[in-house]
C-alpha positions in Angstrom: -95.8 18.5 29.8 -99.1 18.1 28.0 -100.0 20.3 25.0 -103.7 20.8 24.8 -105.3 22.1 21.5 -108.9 23.0 21.1 -110.3 23.3 17.6 -113.2 25.6 16.6 -115.3 22.5 15.9 -115.1 21.7 19.6 -112.8 18.7 19.5 -109.8 18.6 21.9 -106.4 17.0 21.3 -104.0 16.3 24.1 -100.5 15.1 23.5 -97.5 14.6 25.8 -94.4 16.5 25.0 -91.2 17.8 26.6 -91.0 20.7 24.3 -93.4 23.6 23.8 -92.6 25.5 20.6 -93.7 29.1 19.8 -93.0 30.9 16.6 -91.7 34.4 17.4 -94.0 36.9 15.7 -92.6 40.3 15.0 -94.9 43.4 14.6 -95.4 44.3 11.0 -96.7 47.8 10.9 -95.6 51.0 9.2 -95.8 53.3 12.3 -92.1 52.8 13.1 -92.9 52.1 16.7 -90.1 50.3 18.7 -91.1 47.1 20.5 -89.0 45.6 23.3 -88.4 41.9 23.4 -90.9 41.4 26.2 -93.7 42.7 24.0 -92.6 40.6 21.1 -92.6 37.5 23.3 -96.0 38.3 24.7 -97.4 38.8 21.2 -95.9 35.5 20.1 -97.3 33.5 22.9 -100.7 35.1 22.9 -101.0 35.2 19.1 -104.6 34.5 17.8 -104.6 31.4 15.7 -107.2 29.2 13.9 -106.4 26.6 16.5 -106.8 27.9 20.0 -104.1 26.5 22.4 -105.1 25.7 25.9 -102.8 26.0 28.9 -99.8 23.7 29.1 -100.3 21.7 32.3 -97.1 20.8 34.0 -98.0 20.5 37.6 -96.2 18.2 40.1 -97.3 17.0 43.4 -95.7 19.9 45.3 -95.7 22.7 42.7 -94.8 23.2 39.0 -91.9 22.3 36.8 -89.2 24.8 36.4 -87.5 25.4 33.1 -84.1 27.0 32.6 -82.9 28.9 29.6 -80.1 26.9 28.0 -79.6 28.5 24.5 -80.6 31.4 22.4 -80.1 32.0 18.7 -80.2 35.5 17.3 -80.2 36.9 13.8 -77.5 39.5 13.3 -78.9 41.9 10.7 -76.6 43.0 7.9 -78.0 44.6 4.8 -75.0 43.7 2.7 -74.9 39.9 3.3 -78.4 39.2 4.6 -77.1 38.7 8.1 -76.1 35.6 10.0 -77.2 33.4 12.9 -75.3 33.4 16.2 -75.9 31.0 19.1 -75.4 31.4 22.8 -75.3 28.1 24.6 -75.1 27.3 28.3 -72.6 24.4 28.8 -73.4 22.5 32.0 -71.4 21.1 34.9 -71.0 17.6 33.4 -68.8 18.8 30.6 -66.6 21.1 32.7 -66.1 18.4 35.3 -65.1 15.9 32.7 -62.7 18.2 30.8 -61.4 20.6 33.5 -62.2 18.8 36.7 -64.4 21.6 38.1 -68.0 22.0 38.9 -69.0 24.9 36.7 -71.5 26.3 34.3 -70.6 28.7 31.5 -72.3 30.5 28.6 -70.4 30.3 25.2 -70.8 32.3 22.0 -70.9 30.3 18.8 -70.3 32.5 15.8 -69.2 30.6 12.7 -65.8 29.2 13.8 -65.4 31.6 16.7 -66.3 30.1 20.1 -65.6 32.0 23.3 -67.0 32.2 26.8 -69.4 35.1 27.5 -71.3 36.6 30.4 -74.7 35.2 31.0 -76.4 38.6 30.5 -75.0 38.8 26.9 -77.1 35.7 26.0 -80.3 37.6 26.6 -79.4 41.1 25.5 -81.4 41.8 22.4 -81.7 44.9 20.1 -84.4 44.8 17.5 -82.3 47.1 15.3 -79.5 44.6 14.8 -79.7 41.6 17.2 -83.1 39.9 16.7 -83.9 36.8 18.8 -84.9 33.8 16.7 -84.9 30.8 19.1 -85.1 30.5 22.9 -84.4 27.0 24.1 -85.5 26.0 27.6 -84.8 22.7 29.4 -86.7 21.2 32.3 -84.7 21.5 35.5 -83.4 18.2 36.9 -84.1 16.5 33.5 -80.8 14.6 33.6 -81.6 13.1 37.0 -85.0 11.9 35.9 -84.1 10.4 32.5 -81.1 8.6 31.1 -79.9 11.0 28.4 -76.5 9.4 27.8 -75.8 9.3 24.0 -74.5 6.0 22.8 -72.0 6.3 20.0 -73.7 4.8 17.0 -70.6 4.6 14.8 -69.1 1.1 14.6 -65.9 -0.2 13.2 -67.7 -1.6 10.1 -67.6 1.9 8.5 -63.9 1.2 7.8 -64.5 -2.0 5.9 -64.7 -2.2 2.1 -67.5 -0.3 0.4 -68.6 0.0 -3.2 -67.7 3.0 -5.2 -70.3 5.4 -6.6 -68.3 5.7 -9.8 -69.6 3.6 -12.7 -66.1 3.2 -14.3 -64.1 2.5 -11.2 -62.1 -0.7 -11.5 -60.1 -2.8 -9.1 -57.0 -2.0 -11.1 -57.5 1.6 -10.2 -57.7 1.0 -6.5 -55.2 3.1 -4.6 -55.9 1.7 -1.1 -56.4 -1.5 0.9 -59.3 -1.4 3.4 -58.5 -2.4 6.9 -58.9 -6.0 7.9 -60.6 -6.9 11.2 -57.3 -7.7 12.8 -56.0 -4.2 11.8 -58.6 -2.1 13.5 -57.0 1.0 15.0 -56.6 1.3 18.8 -56.2 4.3 21.0 -52.8 6.0 20.4 -52.2 4.4 17.0 -50.8 6.7 14.3 -52.8 7.6 11.1 -51.3 9.7 8.4 -54.0 12.1 7.1 -54.2 14.5 4.1 -57.1 16.2 2.4 -57.5 18.0 -1.0 -60.1 20.7 -1.7 -61.8 22.4 -4.6 -63.4 25.8 -4.8 -67.2 26.1 -5.1 -67.5 29.9 -5.0 -64.9 32.5 -5.7 -64.1 35.3 -3.2 -66.1 38.5 -3.7 -64.2 41.6 -2.8 -64.2 45.3 -3.5 -61.4 47.8 -3.8 -61.7 50.8 -1.5 -60.8 54.3 -2.5 -57.6 54.2 -0.4 -56.4 51.2 -2.4 -57.1 48.5 0.2 -59.2 45.4 -0.6 -62.3 44.6 1.4 -63.7 41.0 1.3 -67.5 41.0 0.9 -67.8 37.2 0.7 -65.0 34.7 1.3 -64.4 31.9 -1.1 -66.1 28.6 -0.3 -64.0 25.5 -0.3 -65.2 21.9 -0.4 -63.3 18.7 0.5 -62.7 16.6 -2.6 -60.4 13.9 -1.4 -59.5 12.4 2.0 -56.7 9.9 2.5 -55.6 8.0 5.6 -52.6 5.8 5.6 -51.5 3.2 8.2 -49.0 4.6 10.7 -47.6 1.3 12.0 -47.5 -2.4 11.5 -46.3 -4.5 8.5 -48.4 -2.4 6.1 -47.2 1.0 7.4 -47.5 3.7 4.8 -50.2 1.9 2.8 -53.5 3.8 2.5 -56.7 2.3 4.0 -58.9 5.3 3.0 -58.6 7.2 -0.3 -62.0 8.6 -0.9 -63.0 11.1 -3.6 -66.0 13.0 -2.4 -68.9 13.1 -4.9 -70.5 16.5 -5.2 -73.6 17.8 -7.1 -72.6 21.4 -6.7 -70.9 23.4 -9.4 -67.1 23.5 -9.0 -65.6 26.7 -10.2 -61.9 25.8 -9.7 -60.5 22.3 -9.2 -57.2 23.8 -8.0 -55.5 20.9 -9.9 -52.0 22.3 -9.5 -52.4 22.1 -5.7 -55.0 19.3 -5.2 -54.4 16.9 -8.1 -58.2 16.8 -8.6 -59.2 17.0 -12.3 -62.6 17.7 -13.9 -64.6 14.5 -13.9 -62.9 13.0 -10.9 -65.9 13.9 -8.7 -68.6 12.9 -11.3 -70.0 9.4 -10.7 -70.8 9.0 -14.4 -67.3 9.4 -15.7 -64.9 9.1 -12.7 -62.5 6.2 -12.4 -61.8 7.0 -8.8 -63.1 5.5 -5.6 -66.0 7.9 -5.2 -68.2 8.1 -2.1 -70.4 10.5 -0.2 -69.2 13.1 2.3 -71.3 11.4 5.0 -69.6 8.1 4.5 -66.1 9.5 4.7 -67.1 11.7 7.6 -68.3 8.7 9.6 -64.9 7.0 9.1 -63.1 10.1 10.4 -65.5 10.4 13.3 -64.9 6.8 14.3 -61.1 7.3 14.1 -61.4 10.4 16.3 -63.6 8.7 18.9 -61.4 5.6 19.1 -58.5 7.8 20.0 -56.0 7.6 17.1 -53.4 10.2 16.6 -53.5 12.0 13.2 -50.2 12.9 11.6 -50.2 15.4 8.7 -49.0 18.8 7.4 -51.4 21.7 7.9 -54.1 19.5 9.6 -55.8 22.4 11.4 -56.8 23.9 8.0 -57.8 20.5 6.7 -60.0 19.7 9.7 -61.6 23.2 9.5 -62.7 22.7 5.8 -63.9 19.2 6.6 -65.8 20.8 9.5 -64.0 19.0 12.3 -62.5 21.6 14.5 -59.3 21.2 16.6 -59.6 22.8 20.1 -56.9 25.1 21.2 -56.1 27.4 24.2 -58.3 27.0 27.3 -61.5 26.1 25.4 -61.7 22.4 24.9 -65.1 21.5 23.6 -64.5 21.1 19.9 -64.5 17.9 18.0 -60.9 16.9 17.7 -58.8 16.9 20.9 -55.4 18.7 20.3 -53.4 15.8 21.8 -54.7 13.6 18.9 -53.2 16.0 16.2 -49.5 15.8 15.3 -49.0 18.6 12.8 -45.6 18.7 11.1 -46.2 22.4 10.3 -45.8 23.2 14.0 -43.3 20.4 14.9 -40.7 22.0 12.5 -41.5 25.6 13.3 -39.6 28.3 15.3 -41.6 31.0 17.1 -42.1 34.2 15.0 -40.7 32.5 11.9 -42.4 31.5 8.7 -44.2 28.2 8.3 -42.2 25.7 6.1 -43.8 23.7 3.3 -44.0 19.9 3.3 -42.0 19.8 0.1 -39.0 21.7 1.5 -39.1 19.6 4.8 -39.2 16.4 2.8 -36.2 17.4 0.7 -34.2 18.7 3.7 -34.8 15.9 6.2 -35.7 12.9 4.0 -34.0 13.6 0.7 -37.3 13.2 -1.0 -38.6 15.2 -4.0 -42.4 15.4 -3.7 -45.2 17.4 -5.3 -43.5 17.6 -8.7 -46.3 18.6 -11.0 -49.3 18.4 -8.6 -50.0 17.4 -5.1 -51.0 13.8 -4.2 -52.7 13.2 -0.9 -51.2 9.6 -0.5 -47.7 11.0 -1.1 -48.3 13.9 1.3 -49.8 11.7 4.1 -47.0 9.2 3.8 -44.3 11.9 3.8 -45.8 13.5 6.9 -45.6 10.2 8.7 -41.9 9.9 7.8 -41.3 13.4 8.9 -42.9 12.7 12.3 -40.6 9.7 12.7 -37.6 11.9 11.8 -38.8 14.5 14.4 -38.9 11.8 17.1 -35.4 10.8 16.1 -34.0 14.3 16.1 -35.6 15.4 19.3 -35.0 12.1 21.1 -38.8 11.9 21.8 -38.7 15.5 23.1 -36.0 14.9 25.7 -33.4 17.1 24.0 -35.1 20.4 23.2 -31.8 22.3 23.0 -30.3 20.1 20.3 -33.5 20.1 18.3 -33.5 23.9 18.5 -30.1 23.8 16.7 -31.5 21.5 14.1 -34.3 24.0 13.4 -31.9 26.9 13.3 -29.9 25.1 10.6 -33.1 24.4 8.8 -34.1 28.1 8.6 -30.6 29.2 7.6 -30.6 26.7 4.7 -34.1 27.8 3.7 -33.2 31.4 3.5 -30.1 30.6 1.4 -32.3 28.5 -1.0 -35.1 31.0 -0.9 -37.2 28.1 0.3 -37.1 26.5 -3.1 -36.2 22.8 -3.7 -33.7 22.1 -6.5 -35.2 20.2 -9.4 -32.7 17.8 -10.9 -33.5 15.8 -14.1 -34.9 12.3 -13.8 -36.6 13.0 -10.4 -38.8 10.2 -9.2 -41.8 10.9 -7.0 -42.2 8.6 -3.9 -45.8 7.9 -5.0 -44.3 5.9 -7.9 -41.8 4.1 -5.8 -41.9 0.4 -4.9 -43.7 0.9 -1.7 -46.6 2.4 -3.6 -46.6 -0.5 -6.1 -46.9 -2.9 -3.1 -50.4 -1.5 -2.6 -51.6 -2.9 -5.9 -49.7 -6.1 -5.3 -51.6 -6.6 -2.0 
């Protein structure tokens, strides 16, 4: 397509482009007259401007180019919160053929973390009173056959190698992990123990209704503060190769130290003694591990991935960022239907005779424990070949938990696994 602009001075500018962008212009009058979307679109395209736009020439030898609507973004009006943006995206045949083995196109609704298939008519149903269109995205038909649009993964294995810390006071003696060597680079199917800790940036805003129930006006905002990955196999199994504290410039209202182990100053580059890095740097490492096909082992991984902003697909919808077969979550491995979820601390005590999370949580300790629990699960279930016997194990687990009120006894002189010899070997290496 060629965009032709003619200035009032008489000079003409022509530039090639595959995109023609119009700013949607909504009527601003006090008459209260209702406008349908067709009128709004016409007004936007035919808007008088200082620069007069000439016609977009897109003629082929036997006709004109045809553009298909591929996405719409709408503004959902809400006077209490200011509203939100919702996207409708048409997912093409290539994706469905790759994931589901069928030739199919389908529209999907993207609303925060909610993603679900919708009817094509819903994508273009607008109501100026509450559902205001903001973006319409068209794509030239047969574009994929004319141009090579395959995206090459730019993330390389070098992201896992050693990097400098942002913290000025960080010393080698404080290092809690050993970066991967070139001969240790993960392969498809390798196990990686993962755990993440979070802090609170904004507290939840809620109101109490007259009937005594609580209504959430604005949920609390969590931010990832520490991400740890430990080796899942090999001679250095259990030793971390990523233990990143995420630097933040935002105000932290609650470090959740009792649950996260993060203390004030840990995320400040001026005074922190931790291995401090940026969220982008750590995100690239995780993205590389996902793309290479490793299997993550952890406890409560679905929540961890959600706050990190890496979603795990579930059900029949499979287009999210972390395939479910790459996630081994001990929360669900040791869970009976319609029963409560069991804490990592109780599982570690019951199956491994370990006392963890004494005063605070430690992500290295948690990730390593989850790996041990997964090994125990394979042993008890005989790699999934004896579901009946494993069901008896779970039944005994729940009976013991109810008797103990799901609390772990705290004998004197308890030693946390994070201070054990295996952890000391990290510093020795």
